[in-house]
C-alpha positions, 0 to 999 in steps of 0.5 A: 500499500502506498504511503500517500493517502488514496483521495477519493470524492463521493457525492454524499456524507453517507458514502464517506461513512461507508468507507470510514474503516478503510486505512490509506484513504482521504475521503472528500464530499464533493457534489461536483457543483463547486471546484474540488478542494483537493483536485490535484490529488483526486484519483477516484471521483464518484459522480451524483446519481442522474446528474446533468453534469458534463465531464468535461466541466468536472475534470478541469485541474484534476491532474491525478484523476484515474477513475470516474465511477458512475452510479448509473448502468447507462454511460453513453452521454460521458464516453466522448467526454472522457479525458485521456488516461481516465478510466469510466466505470458504470454501476452494472449490477446496482440497479438490476433488481429495481429496473427488473421490478419496475418492468414487471410492474409496468407489464402487469399494470398495462396488461391488467388494465390497472390505470383503467381501474385507477380512472374509475376509482377517481369517479367512484364507479364500479366497472362491470365484470368482464374477462380481461387479459392475463400475463400468464401464457403470454410470450415475452421477448426480452430485448437485451439480455445482459445482467438486467435482462436476466434479472427481468427474465428471472421475474417473469418466469414464475408468471407462467409465460414464455420467454424469449431473449435477444442480445447483440449476438446469438449464444447459448441459453441459460436456466431461463431461455433455451437459447439467446437470439441475436439482434438480426433475428429481432424482425422475424421474432416480433410477430410472435410475441405479446409483451416486448421489454426494451433494456438494450444499452443506447448505442449508435446500433440501437438508436432508433431500433425499435422504429415504425418498421419494427413496431409494425411487426409486432402483433395487434394488441402487443405491448412495449415496455421500455426501461432502457433509454427513450431513443431506442424507440421511435416516439412519433411511430410509437404514438401513431400505433398506440393512437390507432389502439393497435399497440400498448406501451409502458415507458419509463424512459421517453424521447424527449426527456423529461417529457414536455407537458404538451407531449402527445404521449401523456394523453395517448391511449393505452400509454403508461409513463413513469418518470425515469424511476427504474433504478431510483429506489431504496434498494439502489443505495446499499448496492451503490455504496458496496460498489464504490467500496469494492472500487476503493478496495481495489485501488488501494491494493493495486487491483483492477477495478470493476465495470470498466466501460471506457479508458485504460484501467482494465489492468492493475494500478500500482 
């Protein structure tokens, strides 16, 4: 261990308390709104959750910075702003449970007509009994089969559905799906599924992936659930499909975001919108602090950090 303390910044005091027992560490609480008081010595910086801050503004004068740790799984907006020599780590694993939970919640809410019942409750109206849709026996396609995709599959499986997984490349399946299909098969798979859950990262390849053509391949009455990024779906095409009554949608993310008050998605029939809250639960904080602690311990020990998505530190730091 180096005799010089490892200088780390965290966005809140709770994170500093979680690191207080580690030797060889100098932790500074920094919200990144003001210049860092130990800028020249800072080696690891933890960014606030769901921040609108830009890396180009934050890293000014941080001459020793080696690692930027995000608290989100998504990282696409930061890659182009990453300085040479600095490693970017995302929060893979932190949001799996919460995001998967919301994906299932949105699906059940839409399939079981919960918005209709809530509207009736506001009118003190008892809806007449009629047969309604169930999730049981539905064919569910999970578009994106990384950690969160698998967490979603685990939560859907007990509901007696048929699961299909699609990833960037075809590969062998697991205990949940017999085979993972490649993205090139998506167009052929969509017509045979009742629910499509989108959880792909936003890249050049996935931007606008669910466009008018792909949405048009979904069968009548199908549900699109987006817990990924709004730009993966063509918003105009989705509004048109839902306004016609052909498709439903349940969206935790939108394009644009935040969704302006006058945007048609708010009032389009069959659409549920939640304000990008998939990972923002009380299950997130302890997982995020555990990840930060692992990263700090790795740097202290000269070992590789986890969750590297860009930059050079895939090897030990000495």
